[in-house]
N, C-alpha and C positions, 0 to 999 in steps of 0.2 A: 504494500500500500504506500504509494508515493504521491506527493502533491507538488505541482510545478508552479512556480511564480516566475513570470517573465517581466523584466524591467526594461522598458523602451525609453531610456533616458536620452538626454541631449548629446552627451559625449560617448557613452557606451551602452550597448545592449547587453543584458545579463540574463542568465537563467539560473534558478536555484531549485534543487530537488530536496524536499523535506520528508522525513518519515513520519509515522503516526505520532511519535513522541516530540516532533518539532525539531529534530536534529537536522542540520544541513549535511546531506550525504554526498552531494555533488553540485558543482557549479561551473559555469562557463561565462566568458566575457569577451566581447569583440568591440573594437572601436568603430563607431558609426561611420560608414563610408560615405560621408557627405560630399556632394559635388558642388563646389563653390565657383561661381563665375560672375565677377562683378558684384552686383547687389543680390544676385540669386544664390539661394542655398536650397538644394534639392537632393532627393534620394531616389534613385531608380528602384522600382518595385522589385525587380529581380534581385538586386543587391540587398534590398531590405530583407526578403525572405531567406536569402542565402546566409546572411549574417545571423539571423535568428536560429536557423538550422545548425550553424556552427556552435552557437552557445548551448543549444539543447544537446547536441551530440557530445560536447565536452562534459556536460553535467551527467549524462547517463554513463559515459565512460568512467568518470571519476567514481560514480556510485556503484559501478560494476552491476548495473541493474538492467533488467529487460524492460523495454518500453511498455510491454503489456501490463506491467505493475502500476502504471500511471492511473490514479484514481480520479483526479480532478485537477483543473488548472484555472488560473486567473492572471491578470496583468496589472502592471503599474506603467504609467505612460506620461510622456511630455504632453503639453497642451498646445492648442492653436496650430499644430501641424495638420495638414489636410490634403485630400486628393479629390479631383473631379473625375467622375466615371460616367459612362454612357448607359443607355437603357439596358444593356446586357450585363452591366457591372464591370465592364472592361475599363481600364484606366485611360483617361484622356490626357492626363498630366503625370509627371513623377509625383512623389510625395513632396509637397511644398512645405519646407520646415519653418518653424516659428522664427528662426533666426534670419530668414529671407527678408530683405529690406526693400522690396518693390513697394513704391508708394503711389497711390492714385492721385489724379489731379483734382478730383472733387473735394470740396471743403465741407460737404454736408455731414459726413461722419464726424469730422473734427468738431463742428459746431454742436451736433447732437450729443456727443459723448462728454462735452464740457459742461453739460447741464447737470444739476444736482439730482434730477430724476433718474438719470442713467446710473449714477453711483448708488442711489438708494434702492433702485429696482434690481440691479445686477449684483450688488455687493462688491463690485470691483473698485478698489481704492487706488489704483495706479493710473497714471495718465495714458490716454489712448495714443497708439503709435503703430509703427510698421510691424511690430511683433504680433499684432492681432490678426487672426484669420480673416476677419471681415474687412480689414484694410486691403489685404492681398486679393480677396474675392472681388472687391471693388476694382482693383487694378485689372483683373481678368475681364470684368464687364466692360471696362473702357478700352483696354489694349488688345484683347483677344476675343472680340465679340462673337465671331463664328464658333469658336471653341465653347464659349459660355452658353450659347444657344443650344449646343449639342449636349450639354451636361444634364444628366438625369438625376445626379446625386452629388452632394458635397459631403464627403465622409471625413470625419476627423481620424487621426491615426488609430486610436483604439476601436473606433467604429469600423474602419476598413479592416483591421485585424480580425475582429469578430465576424464580419460579413464573409470574408474569404475562407474562414475556418469552418463556420457553421451554417452560413447562408442567412443568418439573422441580422437584421439591421436595428441597432440600438446604440445609444451613446450615454455613458454614465454622467450623472450630474456633477461629479467631482471635477472631471476634465472640462466638461461643458460650461462650468461656472466661469471660466476664463475667456469664453468666446465673446462676451458682451451681448449675448442674445437671449439669455435665460433670466427669468424672474426667480431670484434665489430663494425666496420664501414659498412661492407657489409651486416652484419646480416645474415650470412649463416654459415653452418658447414664448418670448415677449413680442406680441404683434407689432408694437410701435418700433422696436429695434429692428425687426425683420423688414418692415416697410422702408425705413431709412437706409438699411443696408442693401436693399434690393435683392434680398434672398427670399425666395418663396419657401414657405414651410415644408412644401413637398420635397424640396431638395435635401432636407435634413431628416435624420432618423429620429424615432421616438426616444424620449428621455427615459432613463431608468436609474434606480438607486444602486449604490455600491452593493455588490453581492447578488444582484438580480441574475437569474438563469439566462444564459446566452445561447442555449441550444447545445448540441453535441457535435463533436468533430466529424466532418464528412469524410467518406472514403477518398483517398488521394489528395488529402489536404496539403497545403504548401509547406507544412512543418514536418511532414512524413511521420506524424504521430498516429496511433491507433484510432480508428473510427469509433464513435460511440462515447468517447471521453467527454464528460460535461465541462463546459467553459462558463465561468462566472465573471460578471463585470467587476473590474477593479476600480482604480481611480488614479488621480494625479500622483506622479512619482513622489513628491514631497509628502502628500497625505498618506500614501502607502508605507513610506519609510517610517512615518510617525506611528502608524498602526503596528508596524513590525517591531518597534521597541516598547510597545505597551501603552501608547498614548490613547486614552479612552478608559481602559480598565485600571491601569497601574500608574498613570501619570497624566498630567494635563498639558504639559509644555515640552516640546522637543525642538531640536535644531538640527539642520543638515548642513554640513560643510563639504561641498563638492565643487563642480564648475561654477555654481552660484551658491550663495549662502541663504538659508531660509529659516525662519522661526515659525512654528506651527503651534497654535493653542487650540485645545479641544474645549469648547465652551457652549453653554446654553444661553448666553447673552446675545440677543440679536442686534445689539447696537452696532452701527456702522462706524468704522474707524478710518482716519486718514492714512493713506498709503498701506492699507490692509485689505486683502481680498478674502471674501467669505465664500464658503461652499457648504452644501449639505454634508453632514457627517454620517455616522453609523446608525443613528436612531432619530426618530422624529423630534424636531425642536433643538437639535444639536448641530453645531457648526464647526468646521475647520476654519480658523482665522490665521491667515498666512501673510507674512511680509518677507520680501526677498531683495537681494542685492547681488550685483555681479562681482563684488570684491571677495571672491572665493579662493579656491586652491589653485586656480590657473597660474597665478603669479609665481607660485613655488616651482612648478614644473618648468615654467619659462626661465626662471633664474638658473635652475640646474642645467637646462639644455643650452643656455646662452653663455654662462660663466663658470659652471662647475661640472661639466659633463663627465670628467673622470671619476666623480664621486657618486655613490648611490644616494638616494634620498635618505636612507637610514643613517648613513655616515654624516650627511649634512645636518640631520636632526640632532645627532649627538653633539656636533659642534655648537648648534644653537642652544642646547641645554646648558652649556658652560657659560653662555653669555648672560650677564645680569639683566633683570627686568628693566625695560626702558632703553636697552641697547646703547647706554651711554650717550643718548641724544640722537642716535640714528633713527629716522622716522621714514616709514614707507607710506607713500600716499595711496589712497584706494586705487586698486587696479594698476599697480606700479608697472606691470608688464605692457601697458598701453602707451607708456611714455618712451621717448627716444633714449636708447642706452639705459644708463642708470639715473636719468634725470627725474625719475619717480621717487627717488630717495633724497631726503633732506639731511643736512649736517653730516655729510660723509667725511671720513678721515682715512688716510692711507693705511693706518694700522688695523682697520676693521677687516676681518677675514670673512669667509663665506657664512659662518655661523651668525654673524651680526645681521647680515642681509636676510637670511632665512627667518631669524627670530623677528626682525622688524616687520616682515610680511605677515607672519602669524599674529603679531600684536595688532597690526592694522585690521586684519580680518576680524579679530576678537572685538575691536572697538566698533566695527560696523555691525557685528552681531548684537552687541549690547544695544545699539540703537533700534535694531529690528525687534528685539524682545520687549523693549519699552513701548513700542508701537502696538504690538499684538496683545500684551498683557498689561493694559493700563490700570487695572484694578488689583494687580499683584495676586492673581488667582493661584499662582504656583511659585514656590521658592526653589523648586528643583527643576533641572533641565536634563532631558535625555538626549544624548548626542547620537547622530547617525551620519552616514556619508563617509567618504574616505578619510576625512579629517578626524573622525572618531577613533581611528586606529592609533593616533598619536597621543601618548600619555602627556607629553609636553604641551601640546596644544590644549588639552583638557585643563591642565594646571593654569595656563595663561588665561583661558576663558574664565575659569572660576575666579581667578584673582581680579581680573578687570571688570567682570560683570556683577560679582557679588552674590551669585546664586550657586547652589550645589549642582555640580555637573556629574552626570553618570555616563560613562563611556559605554557604548554599545558593545557587549561582550560577544555578540554574534555577528557574523559577516552577512552582507547582502540584506540589509533591513527592508528595502523596498520589495525585494523578491519574497522575503519572509512575510511581509504584510499581505502581499497578494496570495501567498500560499495559505495564510490563515483564512482569508476570504473563501478560497477554494475548499478548504477543509470544513468550514462552517456550512458552505453551500451544499456540500456532499452529505451533510447530516452527521458528521463526526462530532460536531459541537452544536449546541443550540444557538450560539451566536459567536460573532467575532470576539466579543469580550471574553467568552469562555475559552476560546482558542488562545487568547493572550494569557489568561491565568494558567492554562495548562502548559503552554510552550515556553513561557517566561517566568517560571516559578520563583526564581531568585533575583530577577532583575530589579 
C-alpha cells in the first residue's frame, strides 16, 4: 500500500512515495525544463510528462516497489500556469508558466483589479501583474486571436494534469484562488471578473475542494501508472507543504524557504489583509493566509555557482556558521543575485570570505520572512513556526530565523513536505483516514 504525492513546483518537479505509516520510501526530483525566450516562459507538454515520469520512476526504484502497490495519489502545484486546448482536449499552446511576462495592451484588467472589490471578493492581496493567468489570457485574445477563437478550454496546470490522467475536468480552489477569478468565500467563479477578463465560464473547469475525487487513472495514461488508481485534488504547493508539516492539526503557522519564501497561516478569521492572499483550506470556514517574496534561496545557489563553485553548499554553510551574527556589517540586499556582480552586498571588506556572503544572504532572507509572518499573523495566533522547503534542511538557517524573528522554529524532520501533504490528501481520500487532520496526527506523531 503506497501513496504518491506529486509536487509540480516552479523550479523542480518531485515525486514522493509514502507507506501506510507515512514513511517516505522513495522519491525523485527533476529540474523543470522551462523554455525561456525573451519574455516567454513555456513548457512543452511532452517534456512536462517526461519529467514527471522520470520523478515517478526514480521514486519507485528507490522504494524497490511494484507500481501495482500504488493505492492513491494527489498533487501539489504552482498556480497561474495554464494551457489552451481544442475541442478534443489537444493542446493549442505549450504550458504557459506563471513566470511568463507577456503583457496585454488593454488597461481594463489593471483598472478593475485596482479596485477594493477585487481584493475583497478574490482574497488576493498582491498587486495585479504579468504573473496572473488572466493577464496572459488577455494577451492571447489580443495577439493570437485565431488561436483564442479555437480554444475550447483554458486549463490550469493541475486541471490539465487531472484531465489527461482521468478525463475529469476540475480545478481545486487552492490553486484557483490565485487566478483572480474566484469568489473566495462563495467558492464559485466570479461573473464580474470573468466579464472583465473576457473569459467565458465555459472555458474553465468546475471548482472543487482540496481532497475532492478526481476520477481514476485511465489505461495508457501519460504517467504509465496502473489504471484504476484514484486521483484526488491537491492544492497550491505552499499550502500542501504546510499540510505536510502538520499545519491545521498540529500547528497554525508555517514557512517555506525555496525559490521564493512564503508564510502560511491556517486561520478561521476571514479578515482580508494587505499583501496577503487567502484561499479555502481543509474545512468549511477555514482559510490559508499566505504572503510571499522572491528573496528566497536562489541567491545562495547563485553565489556558489558564481564565486565558490569548488565548494559544496554544505562546506559553505559550515563557513557561514563560524561567522558572527550581523556578519560584521556585511549586508545582503533582497535578491542580491539580481544585482551586477557583488553590488547587492553593502559594506564589503577584503577580509570577508565566502562564509560572510552566505550568512549575509541567509540573514537577508530571514528579515524578509519576518516581514511576511507579521503580515499573515497580525493577531499573533501562533508563537511557533514550522519550516518547510529546502531551507528547512539547514540547522543554521533555522537558528538565524529564530533569532531574528523571535518565534520558535521547528525544522521539518521529513523530506518533501509538499509531496507528503499531497500524499496525506490521497490517503484520506482513499479512506485510510477520516480526514487530512487524522493523517497528520498519524504520520507526524512527534512533530
